[in-house]
Structures are given as structure tokens and as C-alpha cells.
N, C-alpha and C positions, 0 to 999 in steps of 0.2 A: 529634808526627809519628809516633811509634811506634804510638800509639793509632789514628791515622787509617789507617796501613798495616794494622793488625790488623783494623780494621773493614772496610776494602775487601777484604782477603783473605777474611774471613768471608762477605761478600756474594758474592764471586766463587765461593767454594767452595759456598755454598748454591745459587747459580744453576746451577752445574754439576750438583749433586746432583738438583735439580728437573728439569733438562734430561735427564739420564741416566734418571731415573725415568720421564719422559714417553716417551722413546724405547723403554724397556723395555716400557712399557704398550702402546705402538703395536705393537711386535713381538708381544706376547702376544695382542693383539686379532687380528692377522694370522694367528697360529698357530691360534687358536681358530676363526677363520673357515675356514681350510684344513681343520682337523679336522672341522668340520661338513660341509664339502663332501665330504670323503672318506667320512664316515659315510653320507651320502646315496648316494654311488656304490656303497658296499658293500651298502646296502639294495636298491638297484636291481639290482645283480648277483645278489644272493641271490634276489630275486623272479624274475629271468629264469631262473636255474638251476632253481628250483622248477617254473616253467612248462615248461622243457625236459624235466625229469624226468617230469612228467605226460604230456607228448607222447610221450616214449619208452615209458613204461609202456603208454599207449594203443596205440601201434604194436606193441609186443610182444604185447599181448593179441589184437590183430587178426591177427597172424601165427600165434599159437597157435591161434586159432579157425579160421583158414584151413587149417592143418595138420590139425586134428582133422576138419574137414569132408572134406578129401581122404582121410584115413585111412578115415573112414566110407564114402565113395564107393568106395574101393578094396576094402574088405571086402565091400560089396554086389556088386561086380563078381566077386569070387572066389566068393561063394556062388552066384551065378547061373550 
């Protein structure tokens, strides 16, 4: 009887260990999927920021060019 109890206990403990391992593996898969999703979001945000930076740089250059043209025009007005 004692041997039967020990065998059943070992089977139950083994089954619990397998179940917990499976649950941990499922959680790990979910965490890895979430990490990949977050990495994609970071990549997308980085690309968007780079695009905005380029747009801002272009806008600043256009403003600077406009200011220089206005200064040139004003200098010509003063000379004339």
C-alpha cells in the first residue's frame, strides 16, 4: 500500500511539474510576443521621429532662406 501511495504521489507531482512547466512556457511565449510587438512599435516611432526631424529641418531651411531673401531685398531697398 505504501508503494502504491508513493507511486501515485510521484505521478501527481510529476504531472504538476509538467503542468507548471507548460504554463510557464505559455507565459514566456506571451511575453516574447509582447516584446516583439513593443519592439515593432519602437521601430515605428523611431522612423516617425526621423521623418518629423527631417520635416522640421526642411522647414527651418525654408525659413532661413526666406529671411535671407528678405534681408537681400531690404539691403537693395536701402542702397537704392
